[in-house]
SERO-4910 file (N, C-alpha, C, O; in steps of 0.05 Angstrom, whole numbers):
BEGIN
 pado doro    nc1    nc2    nc3   cac1   cac2   cac3    cc1    cc2    cc3    oc1    oc2    oc3
  Met    A   -343    647   1873   -317    656   1863   -321    675   1839   -336    669   1821
  Glu    A   -309    698   1841   -311    718   1820   -292    712   1797   -269    705   1801
  Glu    A   -303    715   1772   -286    710   1749   -270    736   1743   -280    758   1745
  His    A   -245    732   1735   -229    755   1726   -222    750   1697   -213    729   1689
  Phe    A   -226    771   1681   -220    770   1653   -195    786   1647   -193    809   1655
  Pro    A   -175    774   1634   -150    788   1629   -153    813   1611   -137    831   1613
  Asn    A   -173    813   1595   -177    835   1577   -206    845   1580   -225    830   1581
  Gln    A   -209    872   1582   -236    883   1586   -255    874   1563   -279    872   1568
  Arg    A   -245    870   1540   -262    862   1517   -273    834   1521   -292    827   1508
  Asp    A   -261    818   1539   -271    791   1544   -293    790   1566   -306    770   1569
  Glu    A   -297    812   1580   -317    813   1600   -345    812   1588   -350    825   1567
  Pro    A   -364    798   1600   -391    797   1589   -404    825   1593   -399    839   1612
  Leu    A   -421    832   1574   -436    857   1576   -459    853   1595   -472    832   1596
  Thr    A   -465    874   1611   -488    873   1629   -513    880   1614   -512    889   1591
  Ser    A   -536    877   1627   -561    885   1615   -562    915   1610   -574    924   1590
  Glu    A   -549    931   1627   -547    960   1622   -530    966   1598   -538    983   1582
  Asp    A   -508    952   1594   -491    955   1571   -507    949   1545   -507    964   1526
  Leu    A   -521    926   1546   -537    918   1522   -559    938   1517   -566    942   1493
  Ser    A   -571    949   1538   -592    969   1534   -581    993   1519   -595   1004   1501
  Val    A   -558   1003   1527   -545   1026   1513   -541   1019   1484   -547   1035   1466
  Cys    A   -529    996   1479   -523    987   1451   -549    985   1435   -549    993   1412
  Asn    A   -569    973   1447   -595    970   1433   -608    997   1426   -618   1000   1404
  His    A   -607   1015   1445   -618   1042   1440   -603   1055   1417   -615   1067   1399
  Val    A   -577   1053   1417   -560   1065   1395   -568   1052   1368   -571   1065   1348
  Leu    A   -570   1025   1368   -577   1011   1344   -605   1019   1334   -608   1025   1310
  Asp    A   -625   1020   1352   -652   1029   1343   -651   1057   1332   -664   1062   1311
  Asp    A   -637   1075   1344   -636   1103   1335   -623   1104   1308   -633   1118   1290
  Leu    A   -600   1091   1304   -586   1091   1278   -603   1079   1256   -605   1090   1234
  Cys    A   -616   1057   1262   -632   1044   1242   -656   1062   1233   -662   1064   1210
  Ala    A   -668   1075   1253   -690   1093   1246   -681   1117   1230   -693   1125   1211
  Arg    A   -658   1129   1239   -648   1152   1226   -638   1146   1197   -641   1163   1179
  Met    A   -627   1123   1193   -615   1116   1167   -634   1099   1150   -627   1092   1127
  Gly    A   -657   1093   1160   -676   1077   1145   -667   1048   1140   -673   1037   1119
  Ile    A   -653   1037   1159   -643   1010   1156   -664    990   1166   -673    992   1188
  Thr    A   -671    971   1148   -692    952   1155   -684    923   1150   -696    905   1162
  Asp    A   -664    918   1133   -657    890   1127   -641    878   1150   -623    891   1161
  Asn    A   -647    853   1156   -635    840   1179   -605    838   1177   -591    840   1198
  Glu    A   -594    833   1154   -565    831   1151   -550    856   1159   -530    856   1173
  Thr    A   -561    879   1149   -548    905   1156   -552    911   1185   -533    922   1198
  Val    A   -575    905   1196   -580    910   1225   -561    894   1241   -549    904   1261
  Ala    A   -557    868   1235   -539    851   1250   -510    861   1248   -495    860   1267
  Arg    A   -502    869   1224   -475    879   1221   -470    905   1237   -449    908   1250
  Leu    A   -490    923   1237   -488    947   1252   -488    941   1282   -473    954   1297
  Ala    A   -504    922   1291   -504    915   1319   -477    904   1328   -467    910   1349
  Ser    A   -465    888   1311   -438    877   1316   -418    899   1319   -400    898   1337
  Ile    A   -419    919   1302   -400    942   1303   -404    957   1329   -385    965   1342
  Ile    A   -429    962   1336   -435    978   1361   -425    963   1385   -412    975   1403
  Ile    A   -429    937   1386   -420    921   1409   -389    921   1410   -378    923   1432
  Glu    A   -377    918   1388   -347    918   1388   -336    945   1397   -317    946   1412
  Leu    A   -348    967   1387   -340    993   1396   -344    996   1426   -327   1007   1440
  Tyr    A   -366    987   1436   -372    988   1465   -351    972   1481   -342    982   1501
  Arg    A   -345    949   1471   -324    932   1485   -297    946   1485   -281    941   1503
  Gln    A   -292    962   1465   -266    976   1463   -266   1001   1480   -245   1015   1482
  Gly    A   -288   1007   1493   -288   1030   1512   -305   1054   1504   -305   1073   1519
  Val    A   -318   1053   1481   -335   1075   1472   -362   1070   1485   -378   1054   1475
  His    A   -369   1085   1506   -394   1081   1521   -414   1104   1517   -437   1101   1525
  Glu    A   -406   1126   1506   -424   1149   1503   -441   1143   1478   -431   1139   1456
  Pro    A   -468   1144   1481   -486   1138   1459   -481   1155   1434   -481   1144   1412
  Glu    A   -477   1181   1437   -473   1198   1414   -447   1190   1399   -446   1191   1375
  Gln    A   -426   1183   1414   -401   1175   1402   -404   1148   1387   -394   1145   1365
  Leu    A   -419   1130   1400   -425   1104   1387   -440   1109   1361   -434   1096   1340
  Lys    A   -460   1126   1361   -476   1132   1337   -458   1144   1315   -460   1136   1292
  Leu    A   -441   1162   1322   -423   1175   1303   -404   1154   1290   -401   1153   1266
  Leu    A   -391   1138   1307   -371   1119   1297   -384   1096   1282   -375   1089   1260
  Ala    A   -406   1085   1292   -419   1063   1279   -433   1072   1253   -432   1058   1233
  Gly    A   -444   1096   1254   -457   1107   1230   -437   1113   1208   -445   1111   1184
  Ala    A   -413   1119   1215   -392   1125   1195   -383   1100   1180   -369   1102   1160
  Thr    A   -391   1076   1190   -382   1051   1177   -401   1043   1154   -395   1023   1141
  Arg    A   -422   1057   1150   -441   1050   1129   -428   1050   1102   -413   1069   1096
  Asp    A   -434   1030   1086   -423   1028   1059   -435   1050   1040   -420   1060   1023
  Asp    A   -460   1057   1044   -474   1075   1026   -470   1104   1036   -482   1111   1057
  Pro    A   -455   1121   1023   -450   1148   1032   -475   1165   1031   -476   1186   1044
  Asp    A   -495   1157   1016   -520   1172   1014   -540   1166   1036   -561   1178   1038
  Ala    A   -533   1146   1053   -552   1137   1074   -551   1156   1097   -565   1152   1117
***
């Protein structure tokens, strides 16, 4: 029996979805010099939430997630 989710945001991410999100996270962390686990986890959460909201293009994810950084000099 196939599960139906009332909201697209409730659907589980596939391994391909997670791969896109992970690539974006790795690229942003490298570009911004992010190494502490707390910041990495927060950025990962933002990327996944954006992806669930329909932002699937890696460059758009990088732009939007990168703009959430607290440190404007990063």
